[in-house]
VOBA-1610 file (N, C-alpha, C; in pm, whole numbers, padded with zeros to 5 digits, always signed):
BEGIN
Met+00088-00120+00001Met+00004-00003+00000Met+00087+00124-00001Ser+00077+00212-00106Ser+00162+00322-00117Ser+00131+00432-00015Gly+00230+00521+00008Gly+00211+00631+00105Gly+00107+00721+00058Val+00092+00749-00068Val-00015+00844-00119Val-00145+00785-00093Phe-00166+00654-00124Phe-00298+00584-00096Phe-00329+00587+00055Arg-00230+00561+00135Arg-00253+00559+00283Arg-00292+00699+00327Asn-00233+00802+00267Asn-00267+00937+00308Asn-00413+00969+00270Ile-00456+00927+00148Ile-00596+00956+00098Ile-00687+00869+00190Leu-00651+00746+00223Leu-00732+00661+00309Leu-00748+00722+00447Asn-00643+00777+00510Asn-00649+00836+00636Asn-00740+00957+00638Lys-00722+01046+00531Lys-00807+01162+00525Lys-00953+01125+00509Ser-00976+01017+00431Ser-01111+00972+00412Ser-01176+00923+00543Ile-01092+00856+00625Ile-01137+00805+00754Ile-01176+00920+00846Glu-01089+01027+00842Glu-01110+01144+00927Glu-01241+01212+00879Asp-01262+01229+00751Asp-01387+01289+00706Asp-01507+01201+00747Phe-01491+01071+00735Phe-01600+00977+00768Phe-01639+00996+00912Lys-01543+01012+01000Lys-01567+01022+01143Lys-01628+01163+01178Ser-01574+01265+01115Ser-01621+01404+01150Ser-01763+01425+01098Asn-01797+01363+00987Asn-01935+01384+00927Asn-02028+01267+00951Phe-01988+01176+01033Phe-02064+01052+01046Phe-02206+01079+01098Ser-02223+01157+01200Ser-02353+01179+01262Ser-02449+01243+01157Glu-02408+01340+01089Glu-02495+01410+00993Glu-02527+01317+00872Phe-02424+01255+00824Phe-02443+01172+00701Phe-02528+01044+00739Phe-02505+00992+00856Phe-02573+00868+00888Phe-02723+00894+00914Lys-02748+01009+00986Lys-02889+01040+01013Lys-02969+01064+00884Leu-02902+01144+00792Leu-02972+01169+00665Leu-02983+01035+00581Gly-02879+00956+00585Gly-02882+00825+00515Gly-02988+00735+00559Leu-03024+00744+00688Leu-03125+00653+00739Leu-03260+00681+00665Trp-03294+00808+00632Trp-03417+00845+00573Trp-03412+00839+00423Val-03310+00889+00363Val-03310+00900+00220Val-03242+00783+00147Tyr-03171+00696+00223Tyr-03102+00584+00158Tyr-03143+00448+00220Leu-03138+00436+00347Leu-03158+00315+00409Leu-03303+00260+00400Ile-03400+00352+00436Ile-03542+00310+00431Ile-03589+00271+00294Pro-03557+00343+00191Pro-03594+00299+00054Pro-03530+00171+00016Leu-03401+00154+00053Leu-03329+00031+00022Leu-03386-00088+00092Leu-03420-00071+00223Leu-03479-00173+00299Leu-03619-00211+00238Ala-03693-00107+00195Ala-03824-00134+00142Ala-03819-00217+00018Val-03727-00183-00071Val-03716-00265-00202Val-03673-00407-00173Asn-03578-00429-00073Asn-03531-00562-00048Asn-03632-00648+00023Leu-03705-00584+00121Leu-03810-00664+00189Leu-03927-00688+00100Phe-03962-00591+00017Phe-04074-00611-00074Phe-04038-00724-00174Thr-03913-00730-00217Thr-03870-00837-00304Thr-03891-00974-00244Leu-03860-00987-00113Leu-03875-01111-00045Leu-04021-01160-00036Phe-04108-01067-00024Phe-04255-01097+00001Phe-04338-01096-00120Ala-04308-01009-00222Ala-04405-00992-00330Ala-04349-01011-00466Lys-04234-01084-00477Lys-04161-01097-00607Lys-04238-01185-00704Asp-04329-01273-00657Asp-04393-01372-00747Asp-04515-01320-00823Ser-04571-01206-00776Ser-04691-01150-00843Ser-04650-01038-00942Leu-04736-01012-01042Leu-04711-00907-01139Leu-04712-00768-01069Ser-04814-00749-00977Ser-04814-00620-00905Ser-04694-00603-00818Gly-04646-00716-00764Gly-04526-00713-00681Gly-04405-00675-00764Gln-04392-00724-00888Gln-04281-00689-00969Gln-04284-00544-01010Val-04408-00493-01039Val-04419-00353-01071Val-04380-00266-00953Gly-04419-00308-00834Gly-04385-00237-00714Gly-04235-00234-00687Ile-04169-00344-00717Ile-04024-00355-00700Ile-03959-00265-00800Leu-04008-00264-00920Leu-03947-00168-01026Leu-03959-00021-00980Leu-04075+00013-00931Leu-04095+00154-00883Leu-04004+00185-00768Leu-03991+00091-00678Leu-03901+00112-00560Leu-03758+00119-00600Asp-03721+00046-00706Asp-03581+00050-00756Asp-03554+00190-00813Val-03649+00243-00885Val-03632+00379-00937Val-03620+00479-00825Leu-03701+00461-00722Leu-03697+00553-00601Leu-03556+00541-00535Val-03502+00421-00519Val-03373+00405-00456Val-03267+00477-00541Ile-03275+00465-00669Ile-03174+00535-00755Ile-03176+00683-00726Phe-03293+00741-00729Phe-03312+00887-00708Phe-03263+00933-00569Thr-03307+00856-00467Thr-03263+00891-00330Thr-03111+00873-00309Ser-03056+00769-00377Ser-02913+00749-00370Ser-02831+00866-00432Leu-02887+00913-00546Leu-02818+01023-00611Leu-02828+01153-00522Phe-02943+01169-00465Phe-02966+01292-00373Phe-02869+01278-00257Tyr-02856+01157-00203Tyr-02770+01140-00085Tyr-02624+01170-00115Ser-02576+01112-00229Ser-02439+01136-00271Ser-02416+01278-00301Leu-02516+01346-00368Leu-02510+01487-00398Leu-02491+01571-00274Phe-02571+01546-00172Phe-02565+01620-00047Phe-02421+01600+00023Met-02375+01474+00028Met-02247+01448+00097Met-02127+01518+00021Ile-02134+01519-00114Ile-02027+01584-00186Ile-02030+01733-00159Lys-02143+01796-00157Lys-02158+01938-00129Lys-02100+01970+00009Arg-02137+01885+00103Arg-02089+01905+00241Arg-01935+01896+00254Leu-01881+01792+00186Leu-01736+01768+00191Leu-01664+01882+00123Asn-01730+01942+00022Asn-01670+02053-00057Asn-01678+02185+00019Gly-01743+02188+00134Gly-01743+02307+00224Gly-01855+02410+00170Glu-01949+02364+00099Glu-02057+02462+00061Glu-02143+02511+00174Lys-02181+02633+00175Lys-02260+02686+00282Lys-02412+02697+00241Gly-02494+02731+00342Gly-02633+02744+00315Gly-02705+02614+00339Asn-02831+02614+00295Asn-02918+02499+00306Asn-02886+02397+00200Leu-02805+02299+00238Leu-02762+02198+00137Leu-02878+02107+00097Met-02979+02093+00174Met-03092+02009+00138Met-03163+02068+00017Ile-03186+02199+00025Ile-03253+02267-00087Ile-03164+02278-00207Lys-03036+02301-00184Lys-02940+02312-00298Lys-02932+02179-00367Ser-02926+02069-00291Ser-02913+01937-00343Ser-03043+01897-00422Trp-03155+01944-00372Trp-03287+01906-00437Trp-03292+01976-00571Lys-03247+02109-00578Lys-03247+02185-00700Lys-03157+02125-00800Lys-03050+02074-00758Lys-02941+02014-00846Lys-02978+01878-00896Leu-03070+01811-00824Leu-03098+01667-00851Leu-03143+01638-01000Pro-03234+01722-01063Pro-03272+01694-01192Pro-03154+01689-01298Ser-03067+01786-01282Ser-02948+01790-01369Ser-02848+01675-01338Val-02844+01631-01213Val-02756+01514-01181Val-02817+01388-01237Ile-02949+01381-01233Ile-03012+01262-01294Ile-02983+01256-01445Leu-02986+01375-01511Leu-02958+01382-01647Leu-02809+01343-01679Phe-02719+01392-01593Phe-02578+01359-01604Phe-02559+01205-01599Asn-02625+01140-01509Asn-02612+00996-01489Asn-02666+00917-01608Cys-02778+00970-01662Cys-02832+00911-01779Cys-02733+00915-01897Val-02677+01030-01923Val-02582+01049-02027Val-02456+00970-02010Tyr-02409+00972-01889Tyr-02287+00899-01846Tyr-02312+00746-01874Ala-02424+00697-01826Ala-02456+00554-01846Ala-02470+00516-01992Leu-02523+00604-02072Leu-02541+00582-02212Leu-02406+00576-02283Phe-02321+00667-02248Phe-02181+00672-02310Phe-02108+00544-02277Leu-02111+00502-02148Leu-02045+00380-02103Leu-02099+00261-02177Met-02232+00253-02186Met-02299+00142-02249Met-02250+00125-02394Leu-02244+00236-02462Leu-02200+00237-02604Leu-02052+00201-02615Leu-01968+00239-02517Leu-01830+00206-02518Leu-01815+00052-02494Phe-01889+00001-02400Phe-01886-00139-02371Phe-01931-00225-02487Leu-02023-00164-02568Leu-02074-00239-02686Leu-01958-00251-02789Leu-01870-00147-02791Leu-01755-00155-02874Leu-01645-00248-02828Gly-01654-00278-02698Gly-01558-00373-02642Gly-01536-00342-02489Ile-01492-00442-02416Ile-01475-00422-02270Ile-01362-00328-02244Ile-01263-00329-02321Ile-01141-00248-02299Ile-01180-00094-02309Pro-01243-00049-02414Pro-01278+00096-02419Pro-01366+00130-02306Gly-01456+00046-02262Gly-01550+00077-02151Gly-01475+00088-02026Ile-01377+00004-02001Ile-01297+00011-01878Ile-01209+00137-01878Ile-01146+00166-01990Ile-01059+00282-02001Ile-01123+00406-01968Phe-01239+00429-02035Phe-01313+00555-02015Phe-01390+00560-01883Gly-01425+00441-01837Gly-01487+00433-01700Gly-01396+00480-01594Ile-01267+00455-01611Ile-01162+00506-01517Ile-01141+00651-01538Phe-01131+00692-01668Phe-01104+00832-01701Phe-01212+00925-01648Trp-01338+00876-01644Trp-01454+00953-01611Trp-01500+00930-01463Val-01408+00869-01382Val-01448+00830-01242Val-01486+00954-01158Phe-01424+01068-01191Phe-01454+01193-01113Phe-01563+01284-01182Gly-01614+01234-01289Gly-01709+01318-01359Gly-01828+01364-01283Phe-01894+01272-01207Phe-02008+01303-01122Phe-01972+01406-01014Leu-01860+01380-00951Leu-01812+01473-00841Leu-01789+01609-00895Ile-01720+01623-01010Ile-01694+01755-01072Ile-01817+01826-01109Phe-01912+01747-01164Phe-02041+01808-01202Phe-02118+01864-01085Val-02104+01799-00970Val-02171+01843-00848Val-02106+01967-00792Ile-01981+01976-00787Ile-01911+02086-00713Ile-01878+02205-00802Ser-01905+02192-00930Ser-01868+02304-01020Ser-01995+02341-01104Asp-01978+02445-01181Asp-02087+02489-01276Asp-02057+02437-01419Lys-01975+02330-01427Lys-01941+02279-01561Lys-02056+02189-01615Ser-02060+02189-01749Ser-02162+02107-01813Ser-02125+01954-01799Ile-02211+01871-01848Ile-02185+01722-01843Ile-02058+01692-01919Phe-02044+01744-02039Phe-01926+01709-02118Phe-01801+01773-02065Glu-01813+01895-02012Glu-01701+01960-01946Glu-01650+01880-01821Ser-01742+01834-01747Ser-01714+01757-01629Ser-01640+01629-01661Leu-01690+01552-01766Leu-01619+01437-01806Leu-01484+01463-01865Lys-01465+01576-01937Lys-01338+01615-01991Lys-01241+01654-01871Glu-01292+01723-01773Glu-01217+01764-01655Glu-01170+01642-01576Ser-01257+01543-01572Ser-01222+01415-01498Ser-01110+01342-01578Lys-01116+01347-01704Lys-01015+01281-01792Lys-00881+01347-01771Leu-00879+01485-01763Leu-00758+01550-01739Leu-00696+01528-01606Ala-00782+01507-01499Ala-00741+01479-01365Ala-00675+01341-01359Val-00727+01251-01436Val-00677+01110-01438Val-00561+01088-01535Lys-00551+01176-01632Lys-00445+01169-01730Lys-00303+01154-01670Gly-00230+01054-01710Gly-00099+01029-01651Gly-00098+00954-01520Lys-00229+00926-01470Lys-00243+00857-01340Lys-00348+00745-01360Trp-00367+00695-01479Trp-00477+00597-01507Trp-00454+00477-01428Trp-00335+00412-01436Trp-00309+00291-01368Trp-00314+00312-01215Arg-00264+00429-01176Arg-00274+00453-01027Arg-00419+00460-00983Thr-00502+00527-01064Thr-00650+00539-01025Thr-00713+00404-01018Leu-00678+00321-01120Leu-00733+00181-01122Leu-00686+00109-00997Trp-00565+00119-00963Trp-00505+00046-00843Trp-00572+00099-00712Tyr-00588+00225-00703Tyr-00657+00283-00583Tyr-00798+00234-00566Leu-00869+00234-00679Leu-01008+00186-00683Leu-01015+00038-00647Phe-00917-00038-00696Phe-00903-00182-00664Phe-00881-00205-00514Leu-00792-00126-00458Leu-00759-00132-00313Leu-00887-00101-00232Leu-00956+00007-00272Leu-01077+00047-00203Leu-01180-00060-00206Gly-01200-00123-00329Gly-01292-00234-00345Gly-01255-00355-00256Leu-01122-00381-00246Leu-01073-00489-00168Leu-01104-00468-00019Ile-01081-00350+00026Ile-01109-00313+00169Ile-01253-00325+00202Val-01338-00274+00110Val-01481-00283+00123Val-01530-00423+00127Leu-01475-00504+00038Leu-01511-00643+00026Leu-01473-00722+00157Leu-01361-00699+00203Leu-01313-00764+00334Leu-01400-00719+00450Phe-01436-00596+00458Phe-01528-00546+00559Phe-01660-00615+00555Tyr-01708-00618+00431Tyr-01841-00676+00411Tyr-01850-00827+00453Phe-01752-00899+00404Phe-01743-01044+00440Phe-01719-01070+00584Ala-01642-00981+00651Ala-01619-00999+00792Ala-01747-00982+00871Ile-01831-00887+00830Ile-01954-00859+00898Ile-02052-00979+00876Ile-02060-01021+00750Ile-02148-01134+00714Ile-02108-01260+00786Leu-01973-01276+00798Leu-01924-01402+00868Leu-01968-01399+01009Val-01949-01285+01077Val-01996-01265+01221Val-02146-01292+01229Leu-02220-01232+01134Leu-02369-01250+01132Leu-02406-01390+01114Tyr-02333-01463+01026Tyr-02371-01601+00997Tyr-02347-01682+01126Gln-02237-01657+01197Gln-02212-01735+01323Gln-02321-01715+01423Ile-02370-01588+01433Ile-02479-01561+01524Ile-02606-01624+01480Ala-02630-01623+01351Ala-02750-01674+01289Ala-02770-01826+01310Ile-02656-01896+01326Ile-02662-02042+01348Ile-02743-02074+01470Leu-02734-01980+01570Leu-02800-01999+01697Leu-02959-01979+01687Phe-02998-01908+01579Phe-03138-01869+01573Phe-03208-01938+01456Gly-03142-01994+01363Gly-03209-02068+01256Gly-03211-01989+01120Ala-03267-02058+01021Ala-03263-02010+00884Ala-03341-01882+00857Thr-03456-01871+00933Thr-03539-01753+00914Thr-03463-01629+00956Phe-03391-01637+01069Phe-03313-01522+01112Phe-03209-01486+01013Ile-03142-01586+00952Ile-03037-01559+00856Ile-03098-01488+00733Lys-03218-01529+00693Lys-03279-01471+00568Lys-03302-01320+00590Tyr-03367-01286+00702Tyr-03407-01145+00717Tyr-03291-01057+00773Ser-03208-01115+00859Ser-03101-01040+00916Ser-02998-00998+00809Ile-02967-01089+00714Ile-02874-01055+00610Ile-02925-00937+00521Val-03054-00939+00495Val-03114-00835+00420Val-03102-00698+00493Ile-03133-00697+00624Ile-03131-00571+00704Ile-02994-00529+00727Ile-02910-00618+00773Ile-02768-00583+00801Ile-02699-00544+00673Gly-02733-00615+00561Gly-02669-00581+00431Gly-02701-00440+00390Cys-02822-00389+00421Cys-02864-00253+00385Cys-02782-00157+00470Phe-02769-00184+00597Phe-02680-00097+00684Phe-02546-00093+00633Ile-02483-00203+00595Ile-02348-00205+00542Ile-02339-00131+00414Ser-02438-00136+00329Ser-02438-00062+00201Ser-02442+00085+00228Leu-02515+00129+00335Leu-02513+00269+00372Leu-02374+00315+00415Leu-02306+00236+00500Leu-02175+00271+00550Leu-02073+00274+00430Ile-02086+00178+00341Ile-01997+00171+00229Ile-02012+00294+00139Thr-02138+00331+00115Thr-02168+00444+00032Thr-02108+00572+00092Met-02123+00592+00223Met-02069+00700+00296Met-01921+00711+00275Phe-01855+00595+00302Phe-01706+00601+00291Phe-01660+00612+00150Ser-01724+00551+00050Ser-01679+00558-00083Ser-01690+00701-00135Val-01789+00773-00101Val-01805+00910-00143Val-01684+00995-00079Asn-01657+00972+00049Asn-01548+01044+00112Asn-01413+01011+00042Phe-01395+00885+00010Phe-01268+00839-00053Phe-01255+00903-00195Thr-01360+00893-00273Thr-01349+00943-00410Thr-01320+01104-00406Phe-01387+01169-00314Phe-01362+01314-00301Phe-01223+01342-00264Arg-01168+01270-00166Arg-01030+01295-00126Arg-00930+01254-00230Met-00955+01146-00303Met-00867+01112-00414Met-00863+01221-00522Tyr-00976+01271-00555Tyr-00984+01377-00655Tyr-00907+01504-00608Lys-00927+01542-00485Lys-00857+01655-00429Lys-00706+01637-00428Asp-00662+01518-00393Asp-00519+01488-00398Asp-00463+01495-00535Phe-00536+01441-00633Phe-00487+01442-00774Phe-00476+01586-00819Ile-00579+01672-00805Ile-00568+01806-00865Ile-00467+01897-00782Lys-00448+01861-00655Lys-00349+01935-00568Lys-00211+01906-00623Asn-00182+01783-00655Asn-00054+01751-00713Asn-00032+01808-00854Asp-00144+01810-00932Asp-00138+01874-01065Asp-00104+02015-01056Lys-00162+02087-00955Lys-00137+02229-00934Lys+00011+02253-00898Lys+00062+02163-00810Lys+00204+02174-00773Lys+00292+02158-00898Lys+00259+02062-00984Lys+00339+02046-01106Lys+00333+02169-01198Val+00211+02222-01207Val+00197+02343-01291Val+00280+02462-01236Val+00274+02479-01103Val+00353+02581-01039Val+00500+02563-01060Lys+00543+02436-01044Lys+00683+02401-01064Lys+00729+02429-01206Glu+00643+02392-01304Glu+00675+02421-01443Glu+00685+02569-01469Ile+00595+02648-01411Ile+00599+02792-01429Ile+00729+02850-01371Val+00770+02799-01254Val+00894+02846-01191Val+01011+02814-01276Val+01012+02693-01326Val+01121+02648-01411Val+01126+02731-01539Lys+01018+02760-01603Lys+01008+02839-01715Lys+01063+02981-01693Lys+01026+03034-01576Lys+01072+03172-01536Lys+01223+03174-01521Val+01278+03071-01456Val+01415+03064-01435Val+01496+03052-01570Val+01443+02968-01661Val+01499+02953-01788Val+01495+03083-01866Ala+01379+03154-01859Ala+01363+03277-01930Ala+01464+03381-01878Lys+01487+03387-01749Lys+01582+03480-01685Lys+01722+03449-01735Lys+01751+03320-01745Lys+01890+03280-01791Lys+01908+03318-01936Val+01804+03305-02018Val+01809+03339-02159Val+01829+03494-02173Leu+01751+03564-02093Leu+01759+03710-02094Leu+01901+03755-02055Ala+01950+03689-01946Ala+02087+03722-01898Ala+02187+03696-02010Lys+02178+03587-02080Lys+02274+03555-02181Lys+02268+03655-02297Lys+02142+03697-02331Lys+02123+03794-02436Lys+02183+03928-02396Ser+02163+03961-02266Ser+02214+04089-02215Ser+02374+04089-02224Val+02429+03972-02182Val+02574+03964-02188Val+02623+03975-02325Ala+02555+03902-02420Ala+02595+03908-02559Ala+02581+04049-02620Lys+02478+04125-02578Lys+02462+04264-02626Lys+02573+04355-02578Lys+02608+04334-02450Lys+02721+04420-02391Lys+02849+04378-02457Ser+02875+04248-02492Ser+02992+04209-02555Ser+03005+04277-02694Val+02895+04274-02768Val+02890+04330-02902Val+02921+04483-02890Ala+02856+04548-02790Ala+02872+04689-02773Ala+03016+04725-02741Lys+03086+04646-02661Lys+03223+04666-02628Lys+03316+04650-02746Lys+03284+04545-02831Lys+03364+04527-02951Lys+03348+04644-03048Ser+03225+04699-03059Ser+03204+04806-03155Ser+03268+04937-03108Val+03280+04952-02979Val+03348+05064-02916Val+03494+05060-02944Ala+03552+04933-02927Ala+03689+04908-02937Ala+03735+04934-03086Lys+03646+04899-03183Lys+03679+04913-03327Lys+03690+05068-03353Lys+03598+05149-03293Lys+03598+05291-03316Lys+03717+05356-03256
//
């Protein structure tokens, strides 16, 4: 695990802790309850036509509430002031449009082949975040994300892989403990407890993933700014040296012309 990844991870954990109360309380209402509803409804009503329609409607509701929840968290992490609930609600229609366009682009790329889909999926990983925290359009946000990842594509893929691995280990550790407890209470307990606990775990993972993606983006653009500043300084130094050489050359020519006279 690299030092940069560890630094991003530590900052993400700090953000997770400092915002836990606010994010978790909001998540209970706008993320957990809809997610629980669709999972429990699936268990009880999946065999009937009306049940399938209900599941589809609840799935759509979960997508919308999940987007709203992520939108709110990103705005909070970005330090926006004012009533973020209202701001997030106003931004939601454009965010839904962004995700539709983003999903369409990725689908078309994957139809061309799995490699193009993966490549641009990584390049555009910050597109949603940039769209939320800036006034950029959908295409500008995707382009900005590509610029942020450019030169760091493999590193981005590696960081996302490590994040996924950490999340997976956490999930299986909880499920394993739950399974051991469930043995004492029987199959019915296993069936419903996995659904309920799984939804809670999904909420925690969503909270942490948003924190991590935000911190990774900030770290990438911070380093890019440092490189730009360094390049500017180097260019200024080179320009000064060129000017100094030209000045010396002019003085030398002037001295020779005076000597000839």
